[in-house]
DOKEFI-477727 format. One record per residue: x, y, z of N, C-alpha, C in turn; residue number from 0. Coordinates in nm, 3 decimals. Layout:
% residues N
((X, Y, Z), (X, Y, Z), (X, Y, Z), NUM)
...
% end
This chain:
% residues 172
((3.884, -8.859, 1.493), (3.752, -8.902, 1.533), (3.653, -8.787, 1.524), 0)
((3.690, -8.669, 1.572), (3.604, -8.554, 1.569), (3.573, -8.511, 1.427), 1)
((3.670, -8.512, 1.341), (3.652, -8.472, 1.202), (3.555, -8.568, 1.131), 2)
((3.567, -8.695, 1.158), (3.480, -8.795, 1.098), (3.335, -8.773, 1.142), 3)
((3.316, -8.743, 1.270), (3.183, -8.718, 1.322), (3.121, -8.595, 1.254), 4)
((3.198, -8.487, 1.239), (3.150, -8.365, 1.173), (3.115, -8.392, 1.027), 5)
((3.193, -8.471, 0.958), (3.163, -8.505, 0.818), (3.034, -8.586, 0.807), 6)
((3.010, -8.671, 0.903), (2.887, -8.749, 0.903), (2.767, -8.661, 0.938), 7)
((2.788, -8.566, 1.025), (2.682, -8.477, 1.070), (2.639, -8.380, 0.961), 8)
((2.727, -8.340, 0.872), (2.697, -8.243, 0.768), (2.583, -8.287, 0.676), 9)
((2.585, -8.406, 0.616), (2.471, -8.447, 0.532), (2.342, -8.460, 0.612), 10)
((2.353, -8.509, 0.735), (2.235, -8.523, 0.819), (2.170, -8.387, 0.843), 11)
((2.250, -8.286, 0.874), (2.201, -8.150, 0.896), (2.136, -8.095, 0.770), 12)
((2.195, -8.119, 0.656), (2.138, -8.073, 0.529), (2.000, -8.134, 0.505), 13)
((1.988, -8.265, 0.522), (1.861, -8.333, 0.499), (1.755, -8.290, 0.602), 14)
((1.797, -8.271, 0.725), (1.704, -8.227, 0.828), (1.650, -8.088, 0.798), 15)
((1.736, -7.996, 0.757), (1.689, -7.860, 0.726), (1.601, -7.860, 0.602), 16)
((1.632, -7.941, 0.500), (1.549, -7.949, 0.381), (1.413, -8.007, 0.416), 17)
((1.408, -8.109, 0.500), (1.283, -8.169, 0.542), (1.199, -8.068, 0.619), 18)
((1.259, -7.992, 0.707), (1.189, -7.892, 0.786), (1.131, -7.784, 0.696), 19)
((1.205, -7.738, 0.599), (1.156, -7.635, 0.509), (1.039, -7.685, 0.424), 20)
((1.046, -7.808, 0.379), (0.941, -7.861, 0.291), (0.817, -7.903, 0.368), 21)
((0.831, -7.955, 0.487), (0.718, -8.009, 0.560), (0.684, -7.931, 0.687), 22)
((0.749, -7.824, 0.710), (0.728, -7.750, 0.833), (0.616, -7.648, 0.818), 23)
((0.641, -7.531, 0.866), (0.542, -7.425, 0.867), (0.515, -7.373, 0.726), 24)
((0.396, -7.318, 0.713), (0.362, -7.251, 0.587), (0.294, -7.120, 0.621), 25)
((0.303, -7.025, 0.533), (0.242, -6.895, 0.555), (0.092, -6.904, 0.534), 26)
((0.017, -6.823, 0.611), (-0.127, -6.815, 0.590), (-0.153, -6.745, 0.457), 27)
((-0.264, -6.778, 0.391), (-0.293, -6.710, 0.266), (-0.319, -6.562, 0.292), 28)
((-0.293, -6.478, 0.194), (-0.311, -6.334, 0.214), (-0.446, -6.284, 0.164), 29)
((-0.543, -6.376, 0.153), (-0.682, -6.337, 0.124), (-0.771, -6.407, 0.225), 30)
((-0.888, -6.346, 0.250), (-0.980, -6.405, 0.346), (-1.038, -6.535, 0.293), 31)
((-1.084, -6.620, 0.385), (-1.145, -6.747, 0.347), (-1.284, -6.728, 0.289), 32)
((-1.338, -6.834, 0.229), (-1.468, -6.824, 0.161), (-1.586, -6.835, 0.255), 33)
((-1.570, -6.893, 0.372), (-1.681, -6.905, 0.465), (-1.786, -7.004, 0.416), 34)
((-1.905, -6.997, 0.472), (-2.016, -7.086, 0.438), (-2.107, -7.018, 0.337), 35)
((-2.132, -7.085, 0.226), (-2.212, -7.028, 0.117), (-2.353, -6.992, 0.165), 36)
((-2.418, -7.078, 0.242), (-2.556, -7.054, 0.282), (-2.573, -6.934, 0.377), 37)
((-2.464, -6.891, 0.443), (-2.472, -6.778, 0.536), (-2.451, -6.642, 0.469), 38)
((-2.394, -6.639, 0.351), (-2.354, -6.513, 0.288), (-2.474, -6.419, 0.272), 39)
((-2.460, -6.300, 0.328), (-2.566, -6.200, 0.317), (-2.602, -6.140, 0.451), 40)
((-2.719, -6.076, 0.454), (-2.767, -6.009, 0.574), (-2.889, -6.082, 0.629), 41)
((-2.890, -6.099, 0.759), (-2.995, -6.170, 0.830), (-3.051, -6.080, 0.939), 42)
((-3.182, -6.084, 0.959), (-3.248, -5.996, 1.055), (-3.335, -6.077, 1.151), 43)
((-3.326, -6.046, 1.278), (-3.417, -6.100, 1.379), (-3.518, -5.991, 1.410), 44)
((-3.647, -6.020, 1.388), (-3.751, -5.918, 1.407), (-3.812, -5.917, 1.546), 45)
((-3.815, -6.032, 1.611), (-3.876, -6.039, 1.744), (-3.818, -6.156, 1.821), 46)
((-3.850, -6.158, 1.949), (-3.807, -6.264, 2.040), (-3.935, -6.324, 2.097), 47)
((-3.942, -6.455, 2.114), (-4.061, -6.514, 2.175), (-4.091, -6.450, 2.311), 48)
((-4.214, -6.409, 2.331), (-4.260, -6.347, 2.457), (-4.185, -6.220, 2.493), 49)
((-4.142, -6.143, 2.394), (-4.061, -6.025, 2.424), (-4.136, -5.922, 2.508), 50)
((-4.267, -5.914, 2.499), (-4.343, -5.817, 2.579), (-4.338, -5.851, 2.728), 51)
((-4.310, -5.977, 2.762), (-4.304, -6.018, 2.902), (-4.162, -6.019, 2.956), 52)
((-4.061, -6.000, 2.871), (-3.922, -6.003, 2.915), (-3.878, -5.866, 2.969), 53)
((-3.790, -5.869, 3.069), (-3.734, -5.744, 3.121), (-3.623, -5.693, 3.031), 54)
((-3.547, -5.784, 2.970), (-3.440, -5.747, 2.878), (-3.434, -5.847, 2.763), 55)
((-3.402, -5.797, 2.645), (-3.380, -5.884, 2.529), (-3.302, -5.806, 2.425), 56)
((-3.247, -5.879, 2.329), (-3.173, -5.817, 2.219), (-3.225, -5.872, 2.087), 57)
((-3.224, -5.786, 1.985), (-3.256, -5.824, 1.848), (-3.130, -5.807, 1.766), 58)
((-3.105, -5.901, 1.675), (-2.979, -5.907, 1.603), (-2.996, -5.878, 1.454), 59)
((-2.901, -5.804, 1.401), (-2.884, -5.788, 1.257), (-2.745, -5.843, 1.228), 60)
((-2.739, -5.951, 1.148), (-2.612, -6.020, 1.121), (-2.579, -6.008, 0.973), 61)
((-2.452, -5.985, 0.946), (-2.405, -5.982, 0.807), (-2.283, -6.073, 0.798), 62)
((-2.286, -6.164, 0.699), (-2.175, -6.254, 0.674), (-2.117, -6.224, 0.538), 63)
((-1.988, -6.199, 0.534), (-1.917, -6.170, 0.410), (-1.793, -6.259, 0.406), 64)
((-1.798, -6.361, 0.323), (-1.692, -6.462, 0.318), (-1.677, -6.525, 0.456), 65)
((-1.560, -6.518, 0.519), (-1.543, -6.577, 0.652), (-1.553, -6.473, 0.763), 66)
((-1.605, -6.355, 0.732), (-1.618, -6.247, 0.830), (-1.764, -6.227, 0.869), 67)
((-1.784, -6.176, 0.990), (-1.919, -6.141, 1.035), (-1.920, -6.000, 1.089), 68)
((-2.036, -5.938, 1.081), (-2.062, -5.806, 1.137), (-2.198, -5.815, 1.204), 69)
((-2.207, -5.778, 1.330), (-2.332, -5.792, 1.405), (-2.368, -5.659, 1.471), 70)
((-2.495, -5.625, 1.461), (-2.550, -5.514, 1.538), (-2.651, -5.575, 1.634), 71)
((-2.627, -5.557, 1.765), (-2.719, -5.605, 1.868), (-2.796, -5.486, 1.922), 72)
((-2.926, -5.486, 1.899), (-3.012, -5.381, 1.953), (-3.077, -5.435, 2.080), 73)
((-3.040, -5.379, 2.194), (-3.086, -5.430, 2.323), (-3.193, -5.338, 2.382), 74)
((-3.286, -5.401, 2.453), (-3.399, -5.331, 2.514), (-3.410, -5.376, 2.658), 75)
((-3.438, -5.280, 2.747), (-3.449, -5.312, 2.889), (-3.559, -5.228, 2.952), 76)
((-3.641, -5.293, 3.035), (-3.744, -5.223, 3.112), (-3.690, -5.182, 3.248), 77)
((-3.568, -5.227, 3.280), (-3.505, -5.199, 3.408), (-3.382, -5.113, 3.380), 78)
((-3.364, -5.006, 3.456), (-3.250, -4.918, 3.437), (-3.133, -4.970, 3.518), 79)
((-3.037, -5.036, 3.449), (-2.921, -5.094, 3.517), (-2.799, -5.004, 3.516), 80)
((-2.800, -4.896, 3.438), (-2.685, -4.806, 3.432), (-2.732, -4.667, 3.394), 81)
((-2.637, -4.577, 3.375), (-2.669, -4.438, 3.344), (-2.748, -4.428, 3.214), 82)
((-2.845, -4.337, 3.210), (-2.929, -4.323, 3.091), (-2.850, -4.276, 2.970), 83)
((-2.734, -4.214, 2.991), (-2.651, -4.174, 2.877), (-2.601, -4.296, 2.801), 84)
((-2.598, -4.411, 2.868), (-2.553, -4.535, 2.803), (-2.668, -4.609, 2.736), 85)
((-2.781, -4.618, 2.804), (-2.889, -4.703, 2.754), (-3.004, -4.626, 2.690), 86)
((-3.000, -4.496, 2.689), (-3.098, -4.413, 2.617), (-3.241, -4.462, 2.636), 87)
((-3.294, -4.445, 2.756), (-3.431, -4.483, 2.790), (-3.460, -4.630, 2.763), 88)
((-3.367, -4.715, 2.794), (-3.389, -4.858, 2.782), (-3.356, -4.918, 2.647), 89)
((-3.286, -4.845, 2.561), (-3.248, -4.899, 2.430), (-3.103, -4.861, 2.399), 90)
((-3.024, -4.957, 2.354), (-2.887, -4.929, 2.313), (-2.845, -5.031, 2.209), 91)
((-2.743, -4.997, 2.135), (-2.690, -5.086, 2.030), (-2.542, -5.110, 2.054), 92)
((-2.501, -5.234, 2.027), (-2.360, -5.271, 2.032), (-2.325, -5.335, 1.899), 93)
((-2.198, -5.324, 1.861), (-2.153, -5.370, 1.730), (-2.034, -5.463, 1.747), 94)
((-2.030, -5.566, 1.662), (-1.923, -5.665, 1.666), (-1.874, -5.694, 1.526), 95)
((-1.746, -5.726, 1.515), (-1.692, -5.774, 1.388), (-1.585, -5.877, 1.419), 96)
((-1.566, -5.970, 1.323), (-1.466, -6.072, 1.343), (-1.477, -6.179, 1.236), 97)
((-1.431, -6.298, 1.270), (-1.436, -6.409, 1.176), (-1.511, -6.525, 1.239), 98)
((-1.556, -6.615, 1.153), (-1.629, -6.731, 1.201), (-1.580, -6.855, 1.129), 99)
((-1.614, -6.969, 1.187), (-1.590, -7.098, 1.123), (-1.701, -7.191, 1.169), 100)
((-1.734, -7.285, 1.086), (-1.838, -7.380, 1.121), (-1.779, -7.520, 1.126), 101)
((-1.817, -7.594, 1.229), (-1.781, -7.735, 1.241), (-1.909, -7.811, 1.273), 102)
((-1.947, -7.899, 1.182), (-2.073, -7.974, 1.192), (-2.190, -7.876, 1.203), 103)
((-2.268, -7.881, 1.311), (-2.383, -7.792, 1.324), (-2.355, -7.673, 1.416), 104)
((-2.228, -7.647, 1.445), (-2.193, -7.539, 1.537), (-2.112, -7.430, 1.466), 105)
((-2.158, -7.307, 1.484), (-2.091, -7.189, 1.428), (-2.013, -7.122, 1.540), 106)
((-1.883, -7.108, 1.522), (-1.796, -7.044, 1.621), (-1.761, -6.905, 1.570), 107)
((-1.792, -6.803, 1.648), (-1.754, -6.668, 1.608), (-1.659, -6.609, 1.712), 108)
((-1.564, -6.533, 1.661), (-1.468, -6.466, 1.749), (-1.442, -6.329, 1.690), 109)
((-1.462, -6.227, 1.771), (-1.444, -6.092, 1.720), (-1.422, -5.992, 1.832), 110)
((-1.447, -5.867, 1.797), (-1.425, -5.755, 1.887), (-1.548, -5.666, 1.889), 111)
((-1.576, -5.606, 2.005), (-1.677, -5.501, 2.010), (-1.618, -5.381, 1.937), 112)
((-1.700, -5.310, 1.861), (-1.648, -5.199, 1.783), (-1.751, -5.086, 1.776), 113)
((-1.718, -4.982, 1.704), (-1.803, -4.865, 1.686), (-1.908, -4.894, 1.578), 114)
((-2.010, -4.806, 1.565), (-2.114, -4.827, 1.463), (-2.061, -4.839, 1.320), 115)
((-1.946, -4.777, 1.291), (-1.888, -4.790, 1.157), (-1.795, -4.911, 1.147), 116)
((-1.797, -4.997, 1.248), (-1.717, -5.119, 1.259), (-1.568, -5.093, 1.269), 117)
((-1.529, -4.970, 1.306), (-1.389, -4.944, 1.339), (-1.367, -4.989, 1.483), 118)
((-1.244, -5.024, 1.516), (-1.213, -5.076, 1.649), (-1.242, -4.973, 1.756), 119)
((-1.307, -5.014, 1.862), (-1.345, -4.927, 1.972), (-1.222, -4.897, 2.057), 120)
((-1.189, -4.770, 2.072), (-1.073, -4.732, 2.153), (-1.114, -4.685, 2.292), 121)
((-1.228, -4.617, 2.301), (-1.277, -4.569, 2.430), (-1.394, -4.658, 2.471), 122)
((-1.378, -4.734, 2.580), (-1.483, -4.828, 2.616), (-1.616, -4.762, 2.651), 123)
((-1.615, -4.638, 2.701), (-1.741, -4.574, 2.738), (-1.814, -4.658, 2.841), 124)
((-1.945, -4.673, 2.822), (-2.021, -4.749, 2.921), (-2.073, -4.882, 2.867), 125)
((-2.047, -4.913, 2.743), (-2.088, -5.041, 2.687), (-1.970, -5.137, 2.683), 126)
((-1.994, -5.260, 2.643), (-1.888, -5.361, 2.645), (-1.779, -5.330, 2.543), 127)
((-1.659, -5.378, 2.574), (-1.542, -5.360, 2.490), (-1.458, -5.487, 2.499), 128)
((-1.377, -5.512, 2.396), (-1.286, -5.626, 2.402), (-1.331, -5.741, 2.314), 129)
((-1.285, -5.860, 2.350), (-1.307, -5.980, 2.271), (-1.448, -6.034, 2.296), 130)
((-1.509, -6.084, 2.189), (-1.640, -6.150, 2.197), (-1.627, -6.286, 2.131), 131)
((-1.657, -6.391, 2.205), (-1.654, -6.527, 2.151), (-1.786, -6.594, 2.183), 132)
((-1.840, -6.664, 2.086), (-1.968, -6.731, 2.106), (-1.976, -6.851, 2.014), 133)
((-2.052, -6.949, 2.056), (-2.079, -7.066, 1.973), (-2.230, -7.079, 1.959), 134)
((-2.275, -7.105, 1.838), (-2.418, -7.119, 1.809), (-2.443, -7.254, 1.744), 135)
((-2.546, -7.323, 1.789), (-2.596, -7.440, 1.716), (-2.682, -7.384, 1.604), 136)
((-2.655, -7.428, 1.483), (-2.727, -7.378, 1.366), (-2.836, -7.477, 1.328), 137)
((-2.956, -7.424, 1.310), (-3.067, -7.505, 1.262), (-3.126, -7.433, 1.142), 138)
((-3.091, -7.479, 1.024), (-3.139, -7.417, 0.900), (-3.282, -7.467, 0.876), 139)
((-3.379, -7.376, 0.887), (-3.518, -7.415, 0.872), (-3.563, -7.409, 0.726), 140)
((-3.522, -7.306, 0.654), (-3.541, -7.295, 0.510), (-3.420, -7.223, 0.455), 141)
((-3.415, -7.199, 0.324), (-3.302, -7.125, 0.266), (-3.296, -6.982, 0.318), 142)
((-3.410, -6.929, 0.365), (-3.412, -6.790, 0.410), (-3.447, -6.775, 0.558), 143)
((-3.442, -6.884, 0.634), (-3.470, -6.877, 0.777), (-3.376, -6.971, 0.852), 144)
((-3.301, -6.914, 0.946), (-3.203, -6.991, 1.024), (-3.223, -6.958, 1.172), 145)
((-3.208, -7.061, 1.254), (-3.209, -7.040, 1.398), (-3.066, -7.055, 1.449), 146)
((-3.019, -6.952, 1.519), (-2.889, -6.951, 1.585), (-2.917, -6.972, 1.734), 147)
((-2.888, -7.088, 1.787), (-2.911, -7.116, 1.929), (-2.779, -7.102, 2.003), 148)
((-2.768, -6.996, 2.080), (-2.645, -6.968, 2.154), (-2.622, -7.073, 2.261), 149)
((-2.498, -7.107, 2.284), (-2.466, -7.202, 2.391), (-2.462, -7.132, 2.527), 150)
((-2.473, -6.998, 2.529), (-2.470, -6.926, 2.657), (-2.597, -6.845, 2.683), 151)
((-2.699, -6.859, 2.598), (-2.822, -6.784, 2.615), (-2.939, -6.876, 2.582), 152)
((-3.048, -6.864, 2.654), (-3.162, -6.952, 2.631), (-3.254, -6.903, 2.519), 153)
((-3.241, -6.778, 2.480), (-3.328, -6.722, 2.376), (-3.261, -6.740, 2.240), 154)
((-3.320, -6.820, 2.151), (-3.259, -6.840, 2.018), (-3.277, -6.716, 1.930), 155)
((-3.189, -6.703, 1.833), (-3.200, -6.595, 1.733), (-3.260, -6.658, 1.608), 156)
((-3.386, -6.624, 1.581), (-3.452, -6.670, 1.459), (-3.439, -6.557, 1.358), 157)
((-3.353, -6.577, 1.260), (-3.322, -6.470, 1.164), (-3.365, -6.510, 1.024), 158)
((-3.417, -6.409, 0.953), (-3.455, -6.433, 0.813), (-3.362, -6.355, 0.722), 159)
((-3.339, -6.410, 0.605), (-3.249, -6.350, 0.507), (-3.315, -6.226, 0.447), 160)
((-3.245, -6.112, 0.453), (-3.299, -5.992, 0.391), (-3.221, -5.952, 0.267), 161)
((-3.098, -6.005, 0.253), (-3.019, -5.975, 0.134), (-2.915, -6.084, 0.116), 162)
((-2.920, -6.152, 0.003), (-2.822, -6.257, -0.026), (-2.703, -6.196, -0.100), 163)
((-2.583, -6.236, -0.064), (-2.462, -6.191, -0.133), (-2.377, -6.314, -0.167), 164)
((-2.276, -6.293, -0.248), (-2.180, -6.400, -0.276), (-2.044, -6.353, -0.225), 165)
((-1.962, -6.449, -0.191), (-1.831, -6.418, -0.136), (-1.734, -6.382, -0.246), 166)
((-1.671, -6.267, -0.234), (-1.560, -6.225, -0.319), (-1.444, -6.198, -0.226), 167)
((-1.357, -6.300, -0.202), (-1.249, -6.283, -0.103), (-1.164, -6.159, -0.131), 168)
((-1.139, -6.085, -0.022), (-1.060, -5.962, -0.031), (-0.922, -5.987, 0.028), 169)
((-0.823, -5.912, -0.017), (-0.689, -5.924, 0.043), (-0.691, -5.883, 0.189), 170)
((-0.607, -5.947, 0.268), (-0.600, -5.913, 0.411), (-0.505, -5.799, 0.436), 171)
% end
C-alpha cells in the first residue's frame, strides 16, 4: 500500500514542481524601468504663492531620469528653529534620490535623503535622514509646466521644464 502511494505521488510531485517553476516567481529585470516620458528631464520651481508672507517655504529642483528621481529642496525660514550651522541664516538645502511610479493622476515617490552629490547620507548631522515617501497629484498644465500637489502639504509645486531628456535605461 505504501509503495503504491509513493508511486502515485511521484508524478504529482513532478508536475507540481514544473508548474511552480513555470508560473511562480520571476527575477526582476536588471535594468531600470522607463518611467513616464512626459516627466523626463529637469524641472524648476521658481517661487511659491505669497512667499514673502510665509515664515517657511521650500523651492524644488526635480530631475527625472527613466524611473528615478533626484530632488534638491532649497528651504527658507524667517524663524530660527535650530542651530545656525544647520540652517545658515535661514537657508538650507536637502537632497533626495529614489524611484517613482505613476498611477492615474498620482505620482508616488520613494527614496532616501542623501548628500549633495546624491551619495547615501551616512552622518545625519542636523538635517533629515532616512526614507522619504510622498504622493503628488499631477496636473499637467502645458508640456513645460506641471503642478505637483503634495498630499501632505498645502503649497503646490509649480515647476517648469528647464531641460528635456530621454530615458536610456541603465543597468542596475
